[in-house]
C-alpha positions as CSV (number, residue, x, y, z in Angstrom):
1,M,179.9,63.9,157.1
2,L,178.9,63.7,160.8
3,L,177.0,60.4,160.3
4,A,180.0,58.9,158.4
5,G,182.4,60.1,161.1
6,M,180.2,58.6,163.9
7,R,179.8,55.3,162.2
8,A,183.5,55.1,161.4
9,N,184.2,55.7,165.1
10,W,181.8,52.9,166.1
11,Y,182.2,50.3,163.3
12,G,185.5,51.2,161.6
13,L,186.1,51.5,157.9
14,L,185.1,47.9,157.4
15,G,181.5,48.8,158.3
16,K,178.6,47.5,160.4
17,K,177.8,44.4,158.4
18,F,181.4,43.2,158.6
19,K,181.7,43.9,162.3
20,D,178.3,42.2,163.0
21,T,179.5,39.1,161.1
22,F,183.1,38.8,162.1
23,G,183.4,40.9,165.3
24,H,186.1,43.4,165.9
25,V,188.9,42.9,163.4
26,G,192.1,45.0,163.1
27,G,192.8,48.2,165.0
28,S,190.6,51.2,165.6
29,S,190.7,52.3,162.0
30,L,189.4,49.1,160.5
31,G,187.3,47.8,163.4
32,G,186.3,51.0,165.1
33,L,186.9,52.2,168.7
34,V,184.0,50.1,170.2
35,G,185.2,46.7,171.2
36,L,188.9,47.4,171.6
37,R,190.5,45.0,174.1
38,K,191.4,47.8,176.5
39,P,190.8,51.5,176.9
40,V,193.1,53.9,175.1
41,N,193.4,56.9,177.5
42,H,196.7,58.5,176.3
43,G,197.9,58.5,179.9
44,V,194.9,60.3,181.3
45,P,192.2,58.4,183.2
46,Y,188.8,58.6,181.6
47,S,187.2,62.0,182.3
48,L,185.3,64.8,180.6
49,T,187.4,68.0,180.4
50,E,186.5,71.5,181.5
51,E,186.8,72.6,177.9
52,F,184.1,70.0,176.9
53,T,181.8,71.4,179.6
54,S,182.4,74.9,178.4
55,V,181.5,74.3,174.7
56,Y,178.5,72.3,175.9
57,R,176.9,75.4,177.4
58,L,174.0,75.5,174.9
59,H,171.1,77.1,176.8
60,Q,170.4,79.2,173.7
61,L,168.7,76.1,172.3
62,L,165.9,76.4,174.8
63,P,162.7,78.2,173.8
64,D,160.8,80.9,175.7
65,S,157.7,78.6,175.7
66,I,156.6,75.1,174.8
67,H,154.1,74.9,172.0
68,L,151.7,72.4,173.5
69,R,150.1,70.1,170.9
70,N,146.7,68.4,170.8
71,I,147.4,64.6,170.6
72,N,143.8,63.6,171.0
73,V,143.1,64.1,167.3
74,A,144.3,62.5,164.1
75,P,147.7,63.6,162.9
76,G,147.7,66.4,160.3
77,P,150.0,66.8,157.3
78,N,153.4,65.2,157.9
79,K,152.1,63.7,161.1
80,S,151.9,67.2,162.7
81,P,149.5,67.6,165.6
82,P,147.5,70.9,165.9
83,L,148.7,73.6,168.2
84,L,146.8,73.7,171.5
85,E,148.4,76.5,173.5
86,E,151.7,78.0,174.4
87,V,153.0,77.4,177.9
88,P,155.8,79.7,179.2
89,M,158.9,77.9,180.2
90,P,158.9,79.5,183.8
91,D,155.7,77.5,184.3
92,L,157.5,74.3,183.6
93,I,160.4,74.6,186.1
94,G,160.6,74.4,189.9
95,H,157.7,73.4,192.1
96,K,155.1,75.0,189.8
97,G,156.7,73.1,186.9
98,E,156.3,69.7,188.6
99,K,152.5,70.3,188.8
100,T,152.2,71.7,185.3
101,L,154.1,68.8,183.7
102,S,152.1,66.2,185.6
103,Q,148.9,67.8,184.2
104,I,150.4,67.9,180.6
105,G,151.5,64.3,180.7
106,F,154.6,62.6,179.3
107,T,153.2,61.8,175.8
108,R,151.9,65.3,175.1
109,Q,155.1,66.9,176.4
110,F,157.3,64.6,174.3
111,V,155.3,65.0,171.1
112,S,155.1,68.8,171.6
113,M,158.9,69.1,172.0
114,G,159.5,66.9,169.0
115,H,157.4,69.2,166.8
116,Q,159.1,72.4,168.0
117,A,162.4,73.8,166.6
118,C,165.1,74.7,169.0
119,G,166.8,78.1,169.3
120,A,169.9,79.3,167.4
121,L,173.3,79.4,169.1
122,E,173.8,83.1,168.7
123,L,174.3,86.2,170.7
124,W,171.2,87.8,172.2
125,N,169.4,84.5,172.2
126,Y,169.9,83.4,175.8
127,P,166.5,82.6,177.4
128,S,165.6,85.5,179.6
129,W,163.8,83.2,182.0
130,L,167.1,81.5,182.8
131,R,168.5,84.9,184.0
132,D,166.1,85.0,187.0
133,L,165.9,81.5,188.3
134,V,164.6,80.6,191.8
135,A,166.5,77.7,193.1
136,Q,165.2,75.4,195.8
137,D,167.0,73.8,198.8
138,V,166.9,70.0,199.3
139,D,163.9,70.5,201.7
140,G,162.0,72.2,198.9
141,K,162.2,75.8,200.2
142,D,162.9,78.6,197.7
143,R,166.3,80.2,198.1
144,P,166.3,84.0,198.6
145,D,169.0,84.7,196.0
146,H,167.9,84.3,192.4
147,V,170.3,82.8,189.8
148,D,171.4,84.6,186.6
149,L,172.5,81.4,184.8
150,A,174.1,83.4,181.9
151,A,176.3,85.3,184.2
152,L,177.1,82.2,186.3
153,E,178.3,80.3,183.2
154,I,180.8,83.1,182.4
155,Y,181.8,83.1,186.0
156,R,182.4,79.3,186.2
157,D,184.6,79.4,183.1
158,R,186.7,82.1,184.7
159,E,186.7,80.4,188.1
160,R,187.9,77.2,186.6
161,K,190.6,78.9,184.5
162,V,189.2,77.8,181.2
163,A,191.1,79.7,178.5
164,R,189.6,82.9,177.0
165,Y,188.4,82.6,173.4
166,N,191.6,83.4,171.6
167,Q,193.9,81.3,173.8
168,F,191.3,78.5,173.5
169,R,191.6,78.6,169.7
170,R,195.4,78.6,169.9
171,A,195.3,75.5,172.0
172,L,193.3,73.8,169.3
173,L,195.7,75.0,166.6
174,L,193.1,77.3,165.2
175,I,193.8,80.8,164.0
176,P,193.0,83.4,166.7
177,I,191.2,86.7,165.9
178,S,193.2,89.9,165.8
179,K,190.2,92.3,165.6
180,W,186.5,92.0,166.3
181,E,185.7,91.9,162.5
182,D,187.5,88.6,162.4
183,L,184.9,87.2,164.7
184,T,181.7,88.5,163.2
185,E,180.3,90.7,160.5
186,D,177.4,91.8,162.8
187,K,178.1,95.6,163.3
188,N,175.8,95.8,166.4
189,A,177.7,92.8,167.9
190,I,181.0,94.5,167.2
191,E,179.9,97.7,168.9
192,V,178.7,95.8,172.0
193,L,181.9,93.7,172.1
194,K,184.0,96.9,172.0
195,D,181.8,98.4,174.8
196,V,182.5,95.4,177.0
197,Y,186.1,94.4,176.1
198,G,187.5,97.5,174.5
199,D,190.0,96.7,171.8
200,D,191.6,93.8,173.7
201,V,190.3,90.7,171.8
202,E,192.4,88.6,174.2
203,E,189.9,89.3,177.0
204,L,186.9,87.8,175.1
205,D,185.2,85.2,177.2
206,L,184.9,81.8,175.6
207,M,181.1,81.4,175.7
208,V,180.6,84.9,174.2
209,G,183.1,84.1,171.4
210,L,181.4,80.8,170.6
211,M,178.0,82.5,170.1
212,A,179.4,85.4,168.2
213,E,181.6,83.4,165.8
214,K,180.7,83.2,162.2
215,K,179.3,79.8,161.4
216,I,180.6,77.6,158.6
217,K,177.8,77.1,156.0
218,G,175.5,74.4,157.2
219,F,176.8,74.4,160.8
220,A,174.6,75.1,163.8
221,I,177.6,75.4,166.1
222,S,180.9,77.3,165.9
223,E,184.0,75.8,164.3
224,T,185.7,76.2,167.7
225,A,183.1,74.1,169.5
226,F,182.9,71.6,166.7
227,I,186.6,70.7,167.1
228,V,186.1,69.9,170.8
229,F,183.0,67.9,170.1
230,L,184.9,66.0,167.4
231,L,187.8,65.1,169.7
232,M,185.5,64.1,172.6
233,A,183.3,61.9,170.4
234,T,186.4,59.8,169.9
235,R,187.7,60.2,173.5
236,R,184.4,59.1,175.0
237,L,184.5,55.8,173.2
238,E,188.2,54.8,173.2
239,A,188.9,55.7,176.9
240,D,185.7,54.3,178.4
241,R,185.9,50.7,179.6
242,F,182.2,50.1,178.9
243,F,182.9,50.6,175.2
244,T,186.2,48.6,175.2
245,S,187.3,46.0,177.7
246,D,183.9,45.6,179.3
247,F,181.9,45.8,176.1
248,N,180.3,42.4,176.4
249,E,177.2,40.4,177.5
250,E,178.6,39.8,180.9
251,T,178.6,43.6,181.6
252,Y,175.5,44.6,179.7
253,T,173.4,41.3,180.0
254,K,172.5,39.5,176.8
255,K,169.4,41.6,176.1
256,G,171.2,44.9,176.9
257,F,174.1,44.0,174.6
258,E,171.7,43.2,171.8
259,W,170.0,46.6,172.3
260,V,173.4,48.4,172.2
261,N,174.4,46.6,169.0
262,T,171.1,47.1,167.2
263,T,170.4,50.7,168.2
264,E,171.5,53.2,165.6
265,S,169.7,56.4,166.7
266,L,167.4,58.0,169.2
267,K,164.6,57.1,166.8
268,D,165.4,53.4,167.3
269,V,165.1,54.0,171.1
270,L,161.7,55.6,170.6
271,D,160.5,52.9,168.2
272,R,161.5,50.2,170.8
273,H,160.1,51.8,173.9
274,Y,157.4,54.2,172.7
275,P,156.2,52.9,169.3
276,E,152.8,54.5,169.8
277,I,154.6,57.9,169.8
278,S,157.1,57.5,167.0
279,K,154.9,55.7,164.5
280,K,152.0,58.1,164.9
281,W,153.7,61.4,165.3
282,M,157.2,61.3,163.8
283,N,157.6,61.9,160.1
284,S,161.3,62.7,160.0
285,T,164.1,60.2,159.7
286,S,165.9,61.6,162.8
287,A,164.4,62.3,166.2
288,F,166.7,65.3,166.4
289,S,164.9,66.9,163.4
290,V,161.6,68.7,163.8
291,W,159.3,65.7,163.6
292,D,157.1,66.9,160.7
293,S,160.2,67.3,158.5
294,P,160.2,65.0,155.4
295,P,162.2,61.8,155.8
296,N,165.5,61.5,154.0
297,A,165.3,60.1,150.5
298,P,167.0,56.7,150.0
299,N,170.6,57.0,148.8
300,P,172.1,53.9,147.1
301,I,175.7,55.3,147.3
302,P,177.6,53.7,150.2
303,L,177.9,56.2,153.1
304,Y,181.7,56.5,153.0
305,L,181.7,57.2,149.3
306,R,179.2,60.1,149.4
307,F,180.2,63.7,148.8
308,P,179.1,66.2,151.4
309,S,175.9,68.0,150.4
310,S,176.1,71.8,150.2
C-alpha cells in the first residue's frame, strides 16, 4: 500500500511508463504531483510543520551499539558478513566518535549498519546514551551541562505549543482516548502513565502517546504518526517548486534531471554511487530492509491492482 501510494503521488494513476513517454498529462490524480506547472500550497508557503517535526522524533530506532562487520572476507549466506565486534554508540559520537569512525572507515560502517535491524518505536526503548549527551561548542570544547535528549524532546513540544496527544488526534479527526486502556493493553505501561499523569488523559504528551499507542497490524509506527506522514508526503511534493514549476533540466542540469527521473529507491542510489557495496553485500530488494533479507518475489499483478498482504 505504501509503495502504491508513493508511486501514485509521483507518477499518478497513469503510471511511470505513461509519464516517461508522454510527460505530465492531466491533473495531480492522473499525472501525479511531480511536474505540476506551479506549486499547490493551499495558501501557506512551503514549510514543514511543528507537528511533522514532532512525529519524526524517532530516536528509539537507534541501537545501543553498532555490530561491526568483517568486510575483508567473502560474503556468507544471503550476502551477510561475519560479526567482528560490537562498538558502543557513545564511542561513535562527539570528538571520540570522529576518531573511531575514521578508523572504521565508510564502507565497513555502511555495510554494518545495513545488516543491523533498527529498534522498535515503543515505550522504554529510548537509547540510554542519548540521555547523557556531552555537547560541544563551535570551538570544540565540551559544554559543562549534559543533555537529556528524551526530556528535551518533551520540553520542545510543550515550548512550541504542539498539542497534547488527545488534542492532536482530534485535530486529525481521529478518535481520542477516554482512558489509558484505550491507548495500550500493556498493564505496566498503564501503571506508569497513571503515576505520571494521574487519570487525566488530556495531559498525555504527544511523544509518549505515539510510543505507547497500539500499532495497527504490520505497522512499525502509530496510526497517529502515520496520518501526518501521509499528509506531508503529498505536501512535500505539491508545495515544493523543485518538484513542480522548477522540475526541469534547467534547474537540475541534464544529468541531474536524468538521475531524479530514473531513481526509484535508495538502493538505486547505492547501485549508482557504491556498486561495490550493494552488489556484494545487499541481498534485500530494499535498502531499508536488513540487507540479508530475501529479495521480494516477482509479482506479475500490476501494483495498483494488488490486494494488501496481511
